[in-house]
ROGU-618944 format. One record per residue (C-alpha): residue in one letter; x, y, z. Coordinates in Angstrom, 2 decimals, padded with zeros to 5 digits. Layout:
kolmi nuke=A&x=X&y=Y&z=Z
...
***
This chain:
kolmi nuke=M&x=090.92&y=094.09&z=075.69
kolmi nuke=A&x=093.16&y=097.34&z=075.71
kolmi nuke=K&x=090.26&y=099.27&z=077.41
kolmi nuke=L&x=089.71&y=096.05&z=079.85
kolmi nuke=W&x=093.45&y=096.64&z=081.06
kolmi nuke=A&x=093.37&y=100.27&z=081.13
kolmi nuke=V&x=090.44&y=099.93&z=083.59
kolmi nuke=I&x=091.92&y=097.17&z=085.73
kolmi nuke=K&x=095.17&y=099.27&z=086.17
kolmi nuke=R&x=093.37&y=102.26&z=087.12
kolmi nuke=E&x=091.04&y=100.47&z=089.52
kolmi nuke=Y&x=094.25&y=098.85&z=091.08
kolmi nuke=I&x=096.51&y=101.66&z=091.36
kolmi nuke=E&x=093.88&y=104.12&z=092.59
kolmi nuke=R&x=093.05&y=101.77&z=095.66
kolmi nuke=V&x=096.96&y=100.39&z=096.24
kolmi nuke=R&x=098.26&y=104.72&z=096.18
kolmi nuke=T&x=095.50&y=105.35&z=098.91
kolmi nuke=K&x=096.64&y=105.91&z=102.61
kolmi nuke=W&x=093.68&y=103.74&z=104.04
kolmi nuke=F&x=095.43&y=100.69&z=102.01
kolmi nuke=I&x=098.87&y=100.84&z=103.34
kolmi nuke=I&x=097.73&y=101.50&z=107.06
kolmi nuke=A&x=095.64&y=098.14&z=106.42
kolmi nuke=T&x=098.67&y=096.57&z=104.73
kolmi nuke=V&x=101.19&y=097.38&z=107.69
kolmi nuke=F&x=098.75&y=097.14&z=110.77
kolmi nuke=G&x=096.93&y=093.94&z=109.98
kolmi nuke=P&x=100.17&y=091.83&z=110.63
kolmi nuke=L&x=100.49&y=093.90&z=113.91
kolmi nuke=L&x=097.00&y=093.80&z=115.03
kolmi nuke=F&x=097.85&y=089.72&z=114.43
kolmi nuke=A&x=101.47&y=089.94&z=116.26
kolmi nuke=A&x=099.09&y=091.88&z=119.18
kolmi nuke=L&x=096.56&y=089.04&z=119.46
kolmi nuke=M&x=099.37&y=086.14&z=119.67
kolmi nuke=I&x=101.36&y=087.95&z=121.98
kolmi nuke=V&x=098.97&y=090.35&z=124.39
kolmi nuke=P&x=096.78&y=087.31&z=125.52
kolmi nuke=A&x=099.95&y=085.00&z=126.64
kolmi nuke=W&x=101.25&y=088.47&z=128.46
kolmi nuke=L&x=097.82&y=089.29&z=130.15
kolmi nuke=T&x=097.66&y=085.30&z=131.15
kolmi nuke=I&x=101.30&y=085.90&z=133.12
kolmi nuke=K&x=099.99&y=089.17&z=134.94
kolmi nuke=T&x=096.42&y=087.80&z=135.63
kolmi nuke=K&x=098.07&y=085.02&z=137.52
kolmi nuke=S&x=100.28&y=086.74&z=139.77
kolmi nuke=A&x=097.99&y=089.27&z=140.23
kolmi nuke=A&x=095.48&y=086.78&z=141.98
kolmi nuke=D&x=095.85&y=086.77&z=145.91
kolmi nuke=L&x=094.67&y=083.48&z=147.31
kolmi nuke=S&x=096.25&y=083.96&z=150.21
kolmi nuke=S&x=093.37&y=086.02&z=151.98
kolmi nuke=T&x=090.97&y=083.20&z=151.09
kolmi nuke=V&x=089.28&y=081.71&z=153.71
kolmi nuke=I&x=088.16&y=078.01&z=153.39
kolmi nuke=L&x=085.39&y=076.55&z=155.40
kolmi nuke=D&x=086.28&y=072.75&z=156.19
kolmi nuke=A&x=082.71&y=071.30&z=156.96
kolmi nuke=T&x=084.07&y=068.05&z=156.12
kolmi nuke=N&x=085.16&y=066.72&z=159.25
kolmi nuke=T&x=088.06&y=064.85&z=157.46
kolmi nuke=G&x=090.80&y=067.68&z=157.66
kolmi nuke=L&x=090.16&y=068.00&z=154.00
kolmi nuke=G&x=090.50&y=071.72&z=154.24
kolmi nuke=A&x=094.54&y=071.88&z=155.55
kolmi nuke=K&x=095.48&y=069.74&z=152.71
kolmi nuke=V&x=093.72&y=072.09&z=150.01
kolmi nuke=S&x=095.04&y=075.39&z=151.84
kolmi nuke=E&x=098.79&y=073.65&z=151.60
kolmi nuke=S&x=098.17&y=073.20&z=147.54
kolmi nuke=L&x=097.37&y=076.76&z=147.38
kolmi nuke=R&x=100.30&y=078.21&z=149.26
kolmi nuke=G&x=102.13&y=081.01&z=147.32
kolmi nuke=F&x=099.70&y=081.29&z=144.91
kolmi nuke=G&x=099.63&y=084.72&z=143.01
kolmi nuke=S&x=101.28&y=088.03&z=143.80
kolmi nuke=G&x=100.43&y=087.55&z=147.71
kolmi nuke=P&x=102.32&y=086.60&z=150.76
kolmi nuke=E&x=103.62&y=083.16&z=150.92
kolmi nuke=R&x=101.57&y=081.86&z=153.37
kolmi nuke=A&x=098.22&y=079.44&z=152.64
kolmi nuke=P&x=094.86&y=080.49&z=153.02
kolmi nuke=D&x=093.05&y=080.55&z=156.71
kolmi nuke=V&x=091.06&y=076.87&z=157.32
kolmi nuke=R&x=088.23&y=077.16&z=159.71
kolmi nuke=V&x=087.23&y=073.72&z=160.39
kolmi nuke=I&x=083.06&y=073.81&z=161.44
kolmi nuke=A&x=080.51&y=071.50&z=161.78
kolmi nuke=P&x=077.65&y=070.68&z=158.68
kolmi nuke=S&x=074.90&y=072.43&z=160.61
kolmi nuke=E&x=077.13&y=075.67&z=160.97
kolmi nuke=L&x=078.26&y=076.29&z=157.32
kolmi nuke=T&x=074.88&y=078.55&z=156.66
kolmi nuke=E&x=076.15&y=080.92&z=159.34
kolmi nuke=A&x=079.96&y=080.88&z=158.57
kolmi nuke=E&x=079.33&y=081.53&z=155.09
kolmi nuke=S&x=076.98&y=084.70&z=155.97
kolmi nuke=L&x=079.57&y=085.90&z=157.88
kolmi nuke=A&x=082.62&y=085.59&z=155.39
kolmi nuke=T&x=080.11&y=086.89&z=152.72
kolmi nuke=A&x=080.82&y=090.05&z=155.33
kolmi nuke=E&x=084.11&y=090.07&z=155.60
kolmi nuke=V&x=084.57&y=089.80&z=151.95
kolmi nuke=M&x=082.22&y=092.92&z=151.42
kolmi nuke=R&x=084.63&y=094.54&z=153.94
kolmi nuke=E&x=087.55&y=093.79&z=151.74
kolmi nuke=Q&x=089.44&y=091.55&z=155.17
kolmi nuke=R&x=088.42&y=088.33&z=153.03
kolmi nuke=S&x=089.26&y=088.16&z=149.14
kolmi nuke=G&x=086.46&y=085.10&z=149.09
kolmi nuke=Y&x=085.80&y=081.99&z=150.45
kolmi nuke=L&x=085.89&y=078.43&z=149.41
kolmi nuke=V&x=082.95&y=075.62&z=150.80
kolmi nuke=L&x=084.12&y=072.20&z=151.13
kolmi nuke=D&x=081.33&y=070.07&z=152.50
kolmi nuke=Q&x=080.39&y=066.25&z=152.40
kolmi nuke=Q&x=079.51&y=066.78&z=148.80
kolmi nuke=T&x=083.36&y=067.38&z=148.17
kolmi nuke=V&x=084.22&y=064.48&z=150.11
kolmi nuke=A&x=082.12&y=062.67&z=147.36
kolmi nuke=G&x=083.63&y=063.98&z=144.61
kolmi nuke=E&x=080.57&y=065.72&z=143.34
kolmi nuke=S&x=081.18&y=069.91&z=144.08
kolmi nuke=A&x=082.88&y=072.70&z=145.88
kolmi nuke=R&x=081.89&y=076.02&z=145.28
kolmi nuke=Y&x=084.00&y=079.55&z=145.96
kolmi nuke=A&x=082.48&y=083.00&z=146.61
kolmi nuke=G&x=084.66&y=086.10&z=146.34
kolmi nuke=R&x=086.63&y=089.20&z=144.18
kolmi nuke=H&x=088.55&y=086.49&z=142.43
kolmi nuke=A&x=085.55&y=084.77&z=140.83
kolmi nuke=S&x=086.25&y=085.85&z=137.40
kolmi nuke=S&x=089.68&y=085.12&z=137.30
kolmi nuke=L&x=089.99&y=081.93&z=135.24
kolmi nuke=T&x=093.77&y=081.51&z=135.97
kolmi nuke=A&x=092.52&y=081.70&z=140.02
kolmi nuke=M&x=089.39&y=079.54&z=139.49
kolmi nuke=E&x=091.58&y=076.76&z=137.65
kolmi nuke=A&x=093.81&y=076.68&z=140.18
kolmi nuke=V&x=091.09&y=076.12&z=142.81
kolmi nuke=E&x=089.55&y=073.26&z=141.10
kolmi nuke=D&x=092.65&y=071.31&z=140.40
kolmi nuke=A&x=093.76&y=071.98&z=143.95
kolmi nuke=V&x=090.15&y=070.51&z=145.26
kolmi nuke=E&x=089.83&y=067.62&z=143.04
kolmi nuke=K&x=093.80&y=066.34&z=143.24
kolmi nuke=T&x=092.89&y=066.90&z=147.31
kolmi nuke=V&x=090.17&y=064.91&z=147.34
kolmi nuke=L&x=091.37&y=062.08&z=144.62
kolmi nuke=A&x=094.50&y=061.69&z=147.51
kolmi nuke=Y&x=092.25&y=061.56&z=150.29
kolmi nuke=R&x=089.68&y=058.84&z=148.56
kolmi nuke=F&x=093.15&y=057.02&z=147.33
kolmi nuke=E&x=093.91&y=057.13&z=151.02
kolmi nuke=A&x=090.73&y=055.99&z=152.34
kolmi nuke=E&x=091.43&y=052.46&z=149.92
kolmi nuke=G&x=094.50&y=051.84&z=151.97
kolmi nuke=I&x=096.69&y=053.65&z=149.70
kolmi nuke=S&x=099.80&y=056.02&z=151.20
kolmi nuke=A&x=099.69&y=059.36&z=150.79
kolmi nuke=E&x=103.11&y=059.90&z=149.03
kolmi nuke=K&x=101.75&y=057.04&z=146.51
kolmi nuke=A&x=098.50&y=058.78&z=146.41
kolmi nuke=R&x=100.20&y=061.88&z=145.55
kolmi nuke=E&x=102.38&y=060.42&z=143.04
kolmi nuke=L&x=099.63&y=058.70&z=141.57
kolmi nuke=T&x=097.24&y=062.11&z=140.81
kolmi nuke=A&x=100.29&y=064.42&z=140.03
kolmi nuke=G&x=100.49&y=065.18&z=136.43
kolmi nuke=R&x=097.89&y=065.79&z=133.11
kolmi nuke=L&x=097.65&y=063.68&z=130.35
kolmi nuke=R&x=098.63&y=065.42&z=127.56
kolmi nuke=F&x=096.52&y=064.84&z=124.33
kolmi nuke=R&x=098.12&y=065.38&z=120.88
kolmi nuke=T&x=096.73&y=065.03&z=117.62
kolmi nuke=E&x=098.64&y=064.25&z=114.43
kolmi nuke=R&x=096.84&y=064.65&z=110.69
kolmi nuke=I&x=098.00&y=062.24&z=108.20
kolmi nuke=T&x=097.48&y=063.18&z=104.63
kolmi nuke=D&x=098.19&y=061.04&z=101.27
kolmi nuke=E&x=101.30&y=062.85&z=101.74
kolmi nuke=G&x=102.36&y=061.62&z=104.82
kolmi nuke=R&x=102.40&y=063.32&z=108.32
kolmi nuke=G&x=100.79&y=066.51&z=107.54
kolmi nuke=G&x=101.11&y=068.01&z=111.61
kolmi nuke=S&x=099.13&y=068.94&z=114.18
kolmi nuke=G&x=095.64&y=068.38&z=113.92
kolmi nuke=A&x=094.71&y=071.00&z=116.12
kolmi nuke=I&x=096.66&y=073.84&z=114.12
kolmi nuke=S&x=095.55&y=072.90&z=111.20
kolmi nuke=A&x=091.93&y=073.38&z=112.62
kolmi nuke=F&x=093.07&y=076.51&z=113.71
kolmi nuke=F&x=094.90&y=077.46&z=110.46
kolmi nuke=G&x=091.74&y=076.61&z=108.19
kolmi nuke=L&x=089.37&y=078.69&z=111.31
kolmi nuke=G&x=092.12&y=081.93&z=109.92
kolmi nuke=I&x=091.91&y=081.18&z=106.29
kolmi nuke=A&x=088.31&y=081.29&z=106.43
kolmi nuke=F&x=088.08&y=084.30&z=108.42
kolmi nuke=L&x=090.28&y=086.04&z=106.40
kolmi nuke=L&x=088.31&y=084.83&z=102.55
kolmi nuke=Y&x=085.58&y=086.14&z=104.85
kolmi nuke=M&x=086.42&y=089.44&z=105.86
kolmi nuke=S&x=088.31&y=090.16&z=102.52
kolmi nuke=I&x=085.04&y=089.84&z=100.59
kolmi nuke=I&x=083.02&y=091.90&z=102.64
kolmi nuke=L&x=085.80&y=094.61&z=102.57
kolmi nuke=Y&x=086.59&y=094.74&z=098.91
kolmi nuke=G&x=082.97&y=093.96&z=098.11
kolmi nuke=Q&x=082.02&y=096.90&z=099.96
kolmi nuke=N&x=084.58&y=098.98&z=098.30
kolmi nuke=I&x=083.03&y=098.26&z=095.04
kolmi nuke=L&x=079.95&y=099.17&z=096.15
kolmi nuke=R&x=080.71&y=102.55&z=097.24
kolmi nuke=G&x=082.81&y=102.71&z=093.98
kolmi nuke=V&x=079.99&y=102.52&z=091.76
kolmi nuke=I&x=077.90&y=104.55&z=094.09
kolmi nuke=E&x=080.13&y=107.57&z=093.80
kolmi nuke=E&x=081.08&y=107.07&z=089.92
kolmi nuke=K&x=076.89&y=107.24&z=089.52
kolmi nuke=T&x=076.51&y=110.54&z=091.72
kolmi nuke=T&x=079.25&y=112.27&z=090.89
kolmi nuke=R&x=078.20&y=111.54&z=086.56
kolmi nuke=V&x=081.75&y=110.31&z=086.33
kolmi nuke=A&x=080.13&y=107.51&z=084.98
kolmi nuke=E&x=078.32&y=108.63&z=081.87
kolmi nuke=V&x=081.53&y=110.20&z=081.19
kolmi nuke=V&x=083.54&y=106.67&z=080.90
kolmi nuke=V&x=080.70&y=104.50&z=079.35
kolmi nuke=S&x=081.14&y=107.04&z=076.76
kolmi nuke=S&x=084.15&y=105.46&z=075.98
kolmi nuke=V&x=084.07&y=102.09&z=077.55
kolmi nuke=R&x=080.91&y=099.57&z=077.23
kolmi nuke=P&x=079.77&y=098.75&z=080.79
kolmi nuke=E&x=080.65&y=095.42&z=080.76
kolmi nuke=T&x=083.89&y=095.73&z=080.43
kolmi nuke=L&x=084.01&y=098.64&z=083.06
kolmi nuke=L&x=082.37&y=096.06&z=085.27
kolmi nuke=A&x=084.68&y=093.43&z=084.15
kolmi nuke=G&x=087.72&y=095.79&z=084.94
kolmi nuke=K&x=086.32&y=097.27&z=088.13
kolmi nuke=V&x=085.72&y=093.95&z=089.48
kolmi nuke=L&x=089.15&y=092.38&z=088.42
kolmi nuke=G&x=091.15&y=095.46&z=089.49
kolmi nuke=V&x=089.84&y=095.81&z=093.13
kolmi nuke=G&x=090.12&y=091.66&z=093.35
kolmi nuke=A&x=094.09&y=092.39&z=092.93
kolmi nuke=V&x=093.81&y=094.92&z=095.61
kolmi nuke=G&x=092.42&y=092.25&z=098.12
kolmi nuke=L&x=094.72&y=089.65&z=096.73
kolmi nuke=T&x=098.25&y=091.93&z=097.36
kolmi nuke=Q&x=097.00&y=092.76&z=100.88
kolmi nuke=Q&x=096.48&y=088.93&z=101.44
kolmi nuke=L&x=099.53&y=088.19&z=100.11
kolmi nuke=V&x=101.14&y=090.39&z=102.10
kolmi nuke=W&x=099.59&y=089.23&z=105.23
kolmi nuke=V&x=100.18&y=085.63&z=104.65
kolmi nuke=A&x=103.92&y=086.16&z=103.95
kolmi nuke=T&x=104.40&y=088.51&z=107.71
kolmi nuke=V&x=102.54&y=086.08&z=109.46
kolmi nuke=V&x=104.57&y=082.97&z=107.95
kolmi nuke=A&x=108.03&y=085.20&z=108.85
kolmi nuke=F&x=105.91&y=085.76&z=112.82
kolmi nuke=L&x=105.27&y=082.11&z=113.38
kolmi nuke=T&x=109.03&y=081.31&z=111.87
kolmi nuke=Y&x=111.00&y=083.59&z=114.42
kolmi nuke=R&x=108.14&y=083.63&z=117.07
kolmi nuke=V&x=110.85&y=082.28&z=119.84
kolmi nuke=Q&x=112.98&y=084.91&z=119.95
kolmi nuke=I&x=110.02&y=087.67&z=119.13
kolmi nuke=F&x=108.33&y=085.78&z=122.52
kolmi nuke=N&x=111.97&y=086.24&z=124.16
kolmi nuke=V&x=111.70&y=090.21&z=123.89
kolmi nuke=F&x=108.62&y=090.02&z=126.18
kolmi nuke=G&x=109.81&y=087.14&z=128.66
kolmi nuke=I&x=106.97&y=085.06&z=127.14
kolmi nuke=P&x=107.77&y=081.45&z=126.52
kolmi nuke=A&x=106.85&y=080.77&z=122.65
kolmi nuke=P&x=103.97&y=078.45&z=122.25
kolmi nuke=P&x=104.73&y=074.98&z=120.41
kolmi nuke=F&x=103.53&y=075.43&z=116.97
kolmi nuke=V&x=104.27&y=073.30&z=113.83
kolmi nuke=M&x=103.95&y=074.93&z=110.13
kolmi nuke=P&x=101.23&y=073.33&z=108.88
kolmi nuke=G&x=102.03&y=071.97&z=105.35
kolmi nuke=V&x=100.24&y=073.31&z=102.44
kolmi nuke=S&x=101.43&y=072.22&z=098.86
kolmi nuke=A&x=101.32&y=073.73&z=095.88
kolmi nuke=G&x=098.01&y=072.42&z=094.76
kolmi nuke=D&x=095.84&y=073.40&z=097.72
kolmi nuke=G&x=097.81&y=076.98&z=097.76
kolmi nuke=L&x=096.32&y=076.96&z=094.02
kolmi nuke=L&x=092.88&y=075.89&z=095.32
kolmi nuke=L&x=092.36&y=078.60&z=098.08
kolmi nuke=L&x=093.89&y=081.10&z=094.89
kolmi nuke=L&x=090.80&y=079.66&z=093.16
kolmi nuke=F&x=088.49&y=079.89&z=095.35
kolmi nuke=F&x=089.52&y=083.14&z=096.70
kolmi nuke=V&x=089.00&y=084.69&z=093.28
kolmi nuke=L&x=085.69&y=082.69&z=092.08
kolmi nuke=G&x=084.43&y=083.50&z=095.06
kolmi nuke=F&x=084.80&y=087.37&z=095.10
kolmi nuke=V&x=083.95&y=087.59&z=091.91
kolmi nuke=F&x=080.70&y=086.02&z=092.54
kolmi nuke=Y&x=080.14&y=088.31&z=095.30
kolmi nuke=A&x=081.56&y=091.46&z=093.54
kolmi nuke=A&x=079.57&y=091.32&z=090.66
kolmi nuke=L&x=076.28&y=091.09&z=093.01
kolmi nuke=F&x=077.47&y=094.48&z=095.13
kolmi nuke=A&x=078.51&y=096.24&z=091.87
kolmi nuke=A&x=075.05&y=095.19&z=090.89
kolmi nuke=V&x=073.28&y=096.97&z=093.78
kolmi nuke=G&x=075.72&y=100.16&z=093.47
kolmi nuke=A&x=074.14&y=100.51&z=090.22
kolmi nuke=M&x=070.52&y=100.07&z=091.32
kolmi nuke=V&x=070.72&y=102.97&z=093.97
kolmi nuke=N&x=071.48&y=106.72&z=094.30
kolmi nuke=S&x=072.88&y=107.19&z=098.00
kolmi nuke=D&x=074.67&y=105.13&z=100.80
kolmi nuke=Q&x=071.44&y=104.78&z=102.65
kolmi nuke=E&x=069.83&y=103.26&z=100.11
kolmi nuke=A&x=072.47&y=101.35&z=099.74
kolmi nuke=Q&x=073.09&y=099.62&z=102.57
kolmi nuke=Q&x=068.87&y=098.54&z=102.62
kolmi nuke=A&x=069.72&y=097.07&z=099.16
kolmi nuke=A&x=073.01&y=095.22&z=099.87
kolmi nuke=Q&x=070.95&y=093.43&z=102.57
kolmi nuke=P&x=070.67&y=090.04&z=100.74
kolmi nuke=V&x=074.26&y=089.92&z=099.53
kolmi nuke=M&x=075.51&y=090.28&z=103.16
kolmi nuke=L&x=072.74&y=087.81&z=104.80
kolmi nuke=L&x=074.43&y=085.08&z=102.27
kolmi nuke=L&x=078.20&y=086.05&z=103.06
kolmi nuke=I&x=076.79&y=086.15&z=107.03
kolmi nuke=A&x=074.94&y=082.57&z=106.16
kolmi nuke=A&x=078.31&y=081.23&z=105.37
kolmi nuke=A&x=080.19&y=082.54&z=108.24
kolmi nuke=I&x=077.20&y=081.05&z=110.61
kolmi nuke=F&x=078.47&y=077.18&z=109.65
kolmi nuke=I&x=082.11&y=077.84&z=110.01
kolmi nuke=Q&x=082.43&y=076.80&z=113.70
kolmi nuke=P&x=080.01&y=073.63&z=112.97
kolmi nuke=V&x=081.91&y=072.45&z=110.03
kolmi nuke=T&x=085.10&y=073.00&z=111.49
kolmi nuke=F&x=083.74&y=070.55&z=114.45
kolmi nuke=N&x=082.98&y=067.94&z=111.85
kolmi nuke=P&x=084.54&y=068.50&z=108.75
kolmi nuke=T&x=083.54&y=065.56&z=106.63
kolmi nuke=G&x=079.56&y=065.21&z=107.90
kolmi nuke=G&x=076.53&y=065.98&z=105.88
kolmi nuke=L&x=076.27&y=069.88&z=106.76
kolmi nuke=A&x=079.83&y=070.21&z=105.36
kolmi nuke=T&x=079.29&y=068.55&z=102.04
kolmi nuke=T&x=076.34&y=070.60&z=101.77
kolmi nuke=M&x=077.84&y=073.96&z=102.06
kolmi nuke=S&x=080.75&y=072.77&z=100.26
kolmi nuke=W&x=078.18&y=072.48&z=096.89
kolmi nuke=L&x=076.33&y=076.15&z=096.94
kolmi nuke=P&x=078.16&y=078.96&z=095.70
kolmi nuke=F&x=077.19&y=081.27&z=098.14
kolmi nuke=S&x=079.03&y=079.86&z=100.96
kolmi nuke=S&x=081.64&y=077.34&z=099.22
kolmi nuke=P&x=084.20&y=079.93&z=098.24
kolmi nuke=I&x=084.66&y=080.19&z=102.39
kolmi nuke=I&x=083.58&y=076.63&z=103.52
kolmi nuke=M&x=085.82&y=074.76&z=101.04
kolmi nuke=P&x=089.15&y=076.49&z=101.68
kolmi nuke=L&x=088.18&y=075.63&z=105.19
kolmi nuke=R&x=087.59&y=072.12&z=105.19
kolmi nuke=L&x=090.77&y=071.91&z=102.26
kolmi nuke=T&x=093.08&y=073.23&z=105.27
kolmi nuke=I&x=091.76&y=070.49&z=107.91
kolmi nuke=I&x=091.25&y=067.21&z=105.60
kolmi nuke=N&x=091.59&y=065.61&z=102.11
kolmi nuke=V&x=088.58&y=066.39&z=100.28
kolmi nuke=P&x=087.21&y=064.23&z=097.91
kolmi nuke=I&x=088.48&y=064.78&z=094.27
kolmi nuke=T&x=085.28&y=064.34&z=092.56
kolmi nuke=E&x=083.72&y=066.85&z=095.35
kolmi nuke=L&x=086.20&y=069.40&z=094.91
kolmi nuke=I&x=086.06&y=069.58&z=091.23
kolmi nuke=G&x=081.94&y=069.70&z=091.67
kolmi nuke=S&x=082.35&y=072.15&z=093.81
kolmi nuke=L&x=084.69&y=074.23&z=091.63
kolmi nuke=I&x=082.17&y=073.91&z=088.05
kolmi nuke=V&x=079.25&y=075.05&z=090.41
kolmi nuke=L&x=080.82&y=077.88&z=091.31
kolmi nuke=L&x=082.10&y=078.69&z=088.18
kolmi nuke=L&x=078.71&y=078.88&z=086.80
kolmi nuke=S&x=077.48&y=080.24&z=089.11
kolmi nuke=C&x=080.33&y=083.12&z=088.65
kolmi nuke=L&x=079.18&y=082.93&z=084.94
kolmi nuke=L&x=075.48&y=083.47&z=086.04
kolmi nuke=V&x=075.74&y=086.17&z=088.43
kolmi nuke=V&x=078.38&y=088.21&z=086.29
kolmi nuke=W&x=075.86&y=088.26&z=083.37
kolmi nuke=L&x=072.83&y=089.15&z=085.02
kolmi nuke=A&x=074.86&y=091.84&z=087.41
kolmi nuke=A&x=076.40&y=093.15&z=084.01
kolmi nuke=R&x=072.94&y=093.92&z=082.38
kolmi nuke=I&x=071.88&y=094.96&z=085.54
kolmi nuke=Y&x=074.97&y=097.52&z=085.33
kolmi nuke=R&x=074.46&y=098.56&z=082.33
kolmi nuke=V&x=070.88&y=100.06&z=082.70
kolmi nuke=G&x=071.60&y=100.72&z=086.19
kolmi nuke=L&x=075.00&y=102.80&z=085.87
kolmi nuke=L&x=072.46&y=105.78&z=084.30
kolmi nuke=M&x=069.45&y=105.40&z=086.05
kolmi nuke=Y&x=068.26&y=108.00&z=088.54
kolmi nuke=G&x=065.03&y=108.47&z=090.49
kolmi nuke=K&x=063.62&y=106.03&z=092.73
kolmi nuke=R&x=064.95&y=102.61&z=093.39
kolmi nuke=P&x=064.05&y=099.84&z=090.50
kolmi nuke=T&x=060.98&y=096.89&z=091.60
kolmi nuke=L&x=061.96&y=093.10&z=090.97
kolmi nuke=R&x=059.70&y=093.90&z=087.72
kolmi nuke=E&x=061.71&y=096.31&z=086.29
kolmi nuke=L&x=065.02&y=094.74&z=087.22
kolmi nuke=G&x=063.72&y=091.81&z=085.02
kolmi nuke=H&x=063.09&y=094.39&z=081.87
kolmi nuke=W&x=066.89&y=095.71&z=082.58
kolmi nuke=I&x=067.63&y=091.69&z=082.16
kolmi nuke=R&x=066.14&y=091.12&z=079.26
kolmi nuke=Y&x=066.99&y=094.72&z=077.46
kolmi nuke=T&x=069.53&y=094.35&z=074.71
***
């Protein structure tokens, strides 16, 4: 046990002291803050930069719809406080009018043109072409203006006054969801889904980064012959266990720092957003009980041990980084397979796919924490998934220890599957 602790301590301190660990630990929360602030800031900038005043509306409806749409778009963007020009044309002249407007856009005399025809009056379609076609904010404003104007026109056609039509079509329904758990109200359903995605992504990235760290560490010790010196005083199984636990503790330390920083950022988000002149988005911290926190920690630890043992075994089998990239592909495919199902499971966390992926040991460390943050997982399913994952970890560690014990001192060509079988049976 003393030797195991010495290996864990060495692996932990050696990595925590590196500049890359400090940089990643500090810049991780800064990156999260940037992802929250920069898109909101750019949205405001984009909204003010798109100028629709130089857009021309080609009105082939013969109903005066173009003038009303133009008035709805008055003052949008950073351009002058005027409404877009309107050209009232006959439906038969629409093709020629579009060609003329296209030429004007190409000569930069216009920023674009909006076509309103009989299909628009019928509530079926309208189309825009121009330089702001990729501006989501501008196109949303145009679509909203056309949609509300057409709806108001149809109300008027049914005998409802223009003022009443505007009153009926104004505003947009805000649909909110709220979770109710065994403990009571659990906050917004959408926020819980985003929180679950964040947890799954964090676990996925941590397993990849620190699993690869173990892989490279084993290769380095093997190629520099340090392993030969170490195994003369420490059993290979103890060395493997110490390496996995030590590197896992480094990853856990970094995650705790990131989570604490993110919680602090979200708590003081109003003050931080005010510094940049951006309204803070409404956010209610999802409730995570102590039991859920312990379960998230358990799945991370077991999932990390599962993959770290596989990466260590791969590192012991190869002699260079180039060989390691090929040999580690099956392990990476298992991780990627789990990540591919994150989005479908988020959309349907109670479906058959989510349940199946929660039982498989290669995907449960990522999928089950995701489901835990979204829904109440049945206790039998939770315990069963943990037992399967634990037994799988024991099996993988047992196999990896035997490969590690022999492979650490073997050089030359990469072993075949038959030779790996001999290594595992060797005692």
